[in-house]
N, C-alpha and C positions, 0 to 999 in steps of 0.2 A: 508518494506511493511507497508503501512498506511491504516488503516481500520476505517470507520465511523460506529458506532453502534447507531441506532435510536431506543430507547426502553424506555418506560415510567415507567416500573417496576424497581425502583431504585436498589433493591437487585440483580435482574437478570442482569441489565446493568453493575453494578460494578463487579459482578462475572465474566461476560464475559470479561470485561476489564482486570481484574487480570489474568485470564487464557490466554488470547491472548497475553498480554504483556510478560508473562512468556514464551510463545512460540516464542517470538521475534518480534511480531507485534507492531507498534505504533498505539495506539487506541484513537480516539476522541469519546466523548459521546454527544448525543443530546436526550432530554427527551420529545420533542413534535415534531409534523410534520413540523411546520414552521421553527423551529430551524434546523432540519435535512435537509430541503430543502435548506436553506441558506448555511449551511456548505458544502453540497454536490456540490454546484456550486462554492464555493470559493477556495476549496483546492483539490489537485490532489490525491484523494484516489484510491487505487488499487481495493477495493471492499467495498460495503455497505451492512451492515446487518440491515434490515428494518422491524420493527414490523408493523402489519396491524392496530391493534386497538390503535391509538395514539390520544392524545388530540390535538385540534386546526386544525389538518389536518391529515386524516387517511393515512395509508401507500399506499393504492391504488392511492390516489390523488397525493401523493408525487412522487411516481414512474412515474405516467403518466406525471406529470409536468416536471420531469427531462428529460424524453425521448423527450417531445415536445421541450425542450430547448437545445437539442443536447448533453446532458450528457450521455455518453455511458458506464460509469463505471458499472461493473457487480453488480447486486443486488440480494441478498439472502433475501427472505421475511420470517418472522416469524409470526406464527398465532396460537392462542389458539383454533381456530376453526378446525373442521374436516369436510371433505367432498370435493368431486371432483369439485363442483361449485366454492368454495372459491379458490381452487388451480388453477382452470382454469382462474378465474378473475385475480389472481396474475400474471399469465403468460401473459394474454391478455393485461394487463396495461404496460408490458415491463420488468417484473422481469425475471431474468435468471434461478432462482431456488427457491424452497420454502422448509420450514421445519416446521412441526407442533409441538407445545408445548404439553407435555414436550418432550424434545429431548435430545439425548446423545451429550455431548460435543465432544466426539471423532468423531461422525458423522458430527457435525457442522464444525469442523476444516477440515475434509476430503472434505466437500462440498466447503469450502473456497479455499482450495488448487486447487480443480478442476476448480473453477471459475477463479482464478488468472492464471492458466495455459492457459485457453482459451483466457484470456485477453492478455497474453504475446504472444500467437500465432497470435492474431489478430493485434498486434502492432509491436513488434520487435522480439519476440522469443529469440533465443540465441543472445547475444550482443557481438560484436567483435570490437576490435580496434587494428590494427596491429596483433601481436601474443598474445594479451590478449583476452581471451574468457570467458564470464560469462553466465551461464545458470540459469536464475531465477527459472525455474520450477524444475530443479534438485538440485538447490542450490550448484552448483559447480563452481569453478574458476580454470582456467589454464593459465599459461604464458609459451609460447614457448613449449607447450605440457606437461609442468610439473604441477601437481596439487598443488594449493596453498590453505592452510587452512585459512579461514577468520572468525572472529566473526560475530554475527548477524548484529551489527551496521556497521562494516567495509564493509560487503557485501552490505548493503543498501546504504551506501555513494558511493561505487564504482558503483552500479547500477544506481544511480542518475547521476553520471558523464558520464557513458557510454550512457545513454539514450539521453544525450545532444550532443553526438559526440564530435566534436572539438569546440563547442560553449562555451562561457563564462557561468559559473555557479556561482552565488553568494552564500555567506554563508547563506543568508536568504532563497534562493531557497532550499539549502540542509536541513536546519532546518525545513522548511515547509513540505518537502517530507519524512524526515527520523524520526523526532521527533514529538510528539503530541502537541496539543494546550496547554496542562497543563505544558509544559516545560518552566521554568522561570529561568533557569541557565545561565551561561556564554556562549554567542554565540561562543566564541573561542574554545568551545568543538569540533567544526568542525575541527580546526587545529590539534587537538590531533589525530583524526581519519585519517585525510589526511596524517599525519606523519607516522602513523602506516602502512597505505597502501604503502607508499613509501618504508618503511623498508622491506615489504614483497614482493612487486611487482616490484619495480625499482632496489633497491640496489643489490639484489642477482643476477640480470640478466644484470647489467650494463646498465640500461635504465633510462630515465628521462621523463616519460610519463605524470606525473601530474605536470603541471606548475602552479605557483602562478602568478596571475595577480594583481600586487600590488594595494591595495586599492579597489579592485573590487571582486576578487574571484579566481576561478580555471578554468583551461582549459586542456583538454587532447591534447597532441601534439605528432606528429611523428618526429622521428629523421632522 
């Protein structure tokens, strides 16, 4: 799950990043509206946390611009303001939900889960490939009806592959969707997680679902 947090208060932004990453999200930060607008159009985020009072371009204008340009990523707006008119303006510009500061982190994460469930329902919902079934909303995985326990990153890599069906998925695609912009490590980390998925999902069931396309990436295949 990849999240963009657009927040100019550095301490709050870093606290949100730390908390969300501890909960298994990949988090990118932007500290002004223009940077947030650019990142939101470049990368495939599952949800955007967007402050209203931002330098260079306020959250209302960022949200409106994204919707005008066809970006349908769910947006949760944060505001230090209180009042029904501010909340109404957030929703009218295209936000999916809002939260007034100060807010509970528990409530924030509950709102994010609700938004991502709506996004999953509107796009693919439960993902299936043969007898492999992944439910992003419930965070469950089954193979031939048998529950399979996955780590957060394993789950995210598998979700990326399933959302592409039988199409080629490059390492770069997986890194962009599963890791955040701050990741500067070895891109071969993807191979480590693909190998782990094969050990859990293929080998015990006599399957060979995740195929390597030499020099290109990976593809799900039917046998």
